[in-house]
N, C-alpha and C positions, 0 to 999 in steps of 0.2 A: 788281816789281809797279807798277802804275800807280794813280793816284788815281781815285776814283769821280767821274764827271761828273754833276752834278745840274742840272735846269732851275731857273729863277728861282723858280717857285712852291714847289717842294720846299725849296729853300734858305731861302726866306722863312718857311715853316712850321717848319723845324728851328730857325731863329734864334729864333722866338717860343717854341718848346718849351724852348730852352736858357736863356731869360731868367731863370727862377727857379732854375736850377741853381747849385750852389757848385762851385768848382774841386776836382777829385778828385786831380789830380797837380800837383805844384809842381816847376818846374825851377829849380835854384839856380845858383850861380856856376860850378859844374863843367860845366854844359851838359847835353847829351844823353848821359848815361852808359848803360851796359848795364842797370843797375837801373831807371833812369827809363823806358827803353824797355819793359822787362818790365811795369812798372806801367801804362803807357799801353795796352799790348796787353791786359792783364788787365781794365782798366777798360772798354775798348771791347767786349770779350767780355761783360762783365757788364751794362753799361748801354747801349751802342750810341751814345749821344750824351753827350759829356763836355766839360768845360771844363778847360783846362790853364793855370795861371798861370806866367809866366816872369818871374823876378827879374833882368831885364837891361834896361838903358836903351837898348840899340842896337836901333832899329826894324828895320833891314835884317836883323840876325841873327834877330830874331823871325819875320820874313817867311820867311826861308830855313828856319827850324825848322818852320814850318807846312807848307811845301811838302815838306820831307824826311820829316816824320812822315806826311803823307797818302800819299806814294808808298810809304814803307816798310811801312805797315800796311794798304794798300789801303783807305784811308778818304777821305772827302770833306772838304775844308777848307770849313767853313761860314762862319766869321767870324774876323777878327783885329781886335780893338778894344782899344786900350791895351795892357796886358800880358796880356790874356786871348786864348787860342786856343781855338776851338771845332771839334771834330772829330766826324764821324759815320761809323759803319760799321754795317751791318745785323748784328743779333745772331744768332749761330748757333743753330740749332734744337737743343734739348736733349731727348733721349729719357728720359722718366721711367719708372722701373721700376714695373710694375703687379703688385701682389700680390693674388691672388683671395681669399686667406684673411684679409685684413686686416679688422679690426673697427673700428668707430668708437670714439674715445677717450671718456673721461669728460667729462660736461658739468655745469656748475653750474646748478641750477634753483631759482628762488624760488617758495615755496609760501605762499600767503596763506590763513589760516584766519579767517573772519569770525566775530564774536561774534553770539550769538542776540539780544543786546540791541542796540538801534540806535545808541547814542551812543559805543560803545567802539571803539578802534582794532583793526584786524585784527592777528593774530599772524603775523609774517613769519619763515619758516625758509628756510635755504639748504640744499639737498640736493645731493649728488653722485650723478649717475645714470650708471652705466657703459653701455657700448655694448650689452650684452645685457640691459638692464633698461628698464623703462618706468615712467612715473609715472601713477598712477590719478587719478580725479577727487577722491578723498578725500585726496590728498596722500601716498599710500603708494607705496613703490617695490616693484615686482614684477618677477621675472625673466620674460623673454620666452620662451615655449615655442617649441621648434623647429617649423617647418612640417611638417604631417603629409604623409607621402608616400603616394601611392596604392599599394595592394597588388593584385597580379593574382589572379584567381580560382584559378589553379593553385597559388599559394603558400598559399592558405587551407586546402586540404584535399584 
């Protein structure tokens, strides 16, 4: 595979985006092992833009690592500054399974009941409302009735 080529503006934007990131992969004294390569590939799939820290004092070795990694994983070498390497690869599209019968989960709702006297604090209660329930204005939980389906005249009689 070949490394991705980016123009200057894209590389500049990705450098700015990577500024606040922490290194997600560390390369130790053993260098680029199979486990390290798997982690880099997994991190590129998950994040797209990653920082890699290299614990080596040899600058030329770090530069060759950056070129090798970008070519092997079809990634763009964004920056090599100090012992940090920044790589970018577009994240793959993930198809999410859609379930039509899925209902919304429970929610925590706060209900405030004000006192009829002016100077007292309101009573605050936390209620758990399920997906098939609703909260009334009085602070009570009621089940939602299913939608009424229309009935054809032939079925009535």
